[in-house]
KOLGU-274667 format. One record per atom (N, C-alpha, C): x, y, z negated. Coordinates in steps of 0.001 Angstrom, whole numbers, padded with zeros to 6 digits, always signed. Example, Ala and Ser with C-alpha at 12.3 -4.5 7.8 and 13.67 -1.06 7.14 Angstrom:
+013190-005690-007800+012300-004500-007800+013200-003300-007800+012850-002250-007080+013670-001060-007140+012900+000030-007870
//
This chain:
+111246+098923-100834+111138+097631-100199+110902+097869-098707+111826+097434-097881+111726+097618-096435+111274+096311-095792+110000+096251-095407+109424+095055-094798+109456+095249-093291+110166+094346-092598+110311+094513-091158+109618+093437-090345+109210+092344-090956+108564+091270-090210+107742+090427-091163+106524+090080-090760+105667+089214-091564+105006+088199-090647+105121+086927-091013+104482+085857-090268+103625+085043-091228+102329+084908-090927+101468+084092-091780+101902+082623-091746+101827+081949-092898+102106+080524-092991+100771+079827-093224+100381+078998-092249+099080+078334-092291+099296+076833-092381+098545+076188-093286+098603+074737-093451+097175+074221-093424+096897+073306-092509+095561+072723-092352+094481+073790-092266+094792+074854-091515+093830+075917-091282+093702+076950-092387+094475+076811-093451+094402+077744-094577+095686+078564-094690+095513+079852-094921+096661+080729-095155+097214+080414-096540+098460+079941-096588+099045+079556-097880+100174+080474-098324+100648+081324-097426+101734+082226-097785+102161+083038-096590+103249+083753-096777+103777+084619-095730+105291+084452-095661+105807+084353-094468+107247+084373-094261+107575+085793-093850+108464+086435-094572+108709+087851-094318+110188+088193-094401+110541+089297-093794+111893+089844-093902+111780+091119-094728+112413+091093-095901+112399+092226-096820+113845+092643-097068+114134+093887-096803+115489+094413-096982+116534+093545-096290+116167+093043-095090+117096+092258-094284+117201+090790-094658+116447+090333-095666+116514+088938-096101+115183+088246-095853+115251+087036-095301+114053+086256-095040+113612+085556-096329+112345+085754-096704+111824+085117-097912+110405+084616-097670+110031+083594-098419+108662+083106-098428+107913+083801-099554+106690+084232-099267+105895+084966-100247+104579+084225-100463+104304+083820-101704+103026+083149-101978+101872+084145-101958+100688+083647-101755+099483+084479-101777+099057+084647-103230+099788+085461-103952+099568+085637-105384+099565+087117-105734+098484+087582-106356+098381+088990-106733+099513+089441-107644+100061+088519-108421+101107+088888-109374+102502+088954-108738+102612+088588-107468+103902+088596-106794+104188+089990-106235+105323+090565-106603+105630+091942-106180+105831+092059-104669+106311+091007-104024+106466+091055-102573+105100+091003-101889+104180+090219-102423+102806+090184-101907+102185+091573-102013+102359+092214-103160+101830+093566-103344+102489+094546-102366+103782+094364-102132+104493+095204-101167+103953+095033-099757+103601+093801-099401+103022+093543-098082+101652+094209-097971+100843+094125-099038+099546+094807-099025+099741+096313-098840+100702+096879-099543+100998+098311-099396+101404+098637-097959+102210+097756-097382+102666+097975-096009+101475+097937-095037+100548+097023-095255+099354+096952-094408+098551+098243-094535+098396+098728-095771+097652+099972-095992+098314+101131-095254+099626+101201-095307+100355+102311-094691+100514+102205-093178+100809+100978-092694+101236+100832-091305+100368+099907-090456+099363+099290-091030+098555+098349-090267+099362+097129-089865+099187+096675-088643+099811+095435-088177+101191+095635-087547+101803+096786-087776+103068+097110-087105+104158+096058-087307+104243+095429-088465+105332+094476-088722+104885+093024-088583+103626+092791-088241+103112+091421-088174+103401+090754-086851+103662+089464-086930+103739+088627-085738+102324+088103-085513+101594+088754-084627+100189+088411-084409+099298+089331-085228+098050+088933-085356+097079+089730-086101+097217+089506-087600+096786+090489-088372+096745+090336-089827+095616+089369-090152+095887+088304-090912+094820+087378-091286+093695+088108-092039+092468+087688-091798+091286+088338-092368+091372+088472-093872+091759+087402-094574+091801+087461-096042+092880+088401-096564+093955+088546-095805+095022+089473-096201+094583+090922-095977+093916+091171-094865+093387+092519-094612+092343+092874-095672+091517+091897-096047+090501+092138-097081+091154+092485-098415+092262+091819-098740+092970+092105-099994+093562+093514-099963+094103+093919-098814+094653+095273-098681+093537+096314-098792+092405+096042-098148+091267+096964-098229+090764+097094-099661+090713+095964-100379+090250+095978-101769+091212+096755-102662+092508+096597-102425+093497+097339-103213+093343+098835-102991+093148+099223-101754+092971+100636-101439+091685+101179-102078+090592+100429-101957+089307+100863-102489+089298+100951-104013+090085+100085-104670+090105+100053-106134+090915+101180-106746+091719+101849-105927+092592+102897-106436+093930+102366-106930+094173+101068-106758+095433+100470-107209+096615+100855-106325+096338+101295-105095+097408+101711-104205+097805+103153-104502+099098+103382-104628+099602+104731-104870+100743+104979-103883+100495+105814-102897+101492+106077-101851+102782+106660-102416+102711+107301-103561+103905+107911-104146+104875+106897-104729+104407+105679-104994+105274+104668-105597+105824+103691-104573+105439+103846-103319+105874+102900-102284+107177+103356-101697
//
């Protein structure tokens, strides 16, 4: 999964999703642990930090990436 751009989608001050470019296609990604693109974005944050973000990584998204890394759920060999 090649993630080249991520833009947070905020509604009434709440992060509700992410607009991202994955493998050259623009897609909307819900903030859902079960969504494979969401998991891919978390992996990308773990590996590359804010390199693909438009602006800063939202606090709750960074926290989710940190939690995934701390839990051992992240595996660099599968990314």
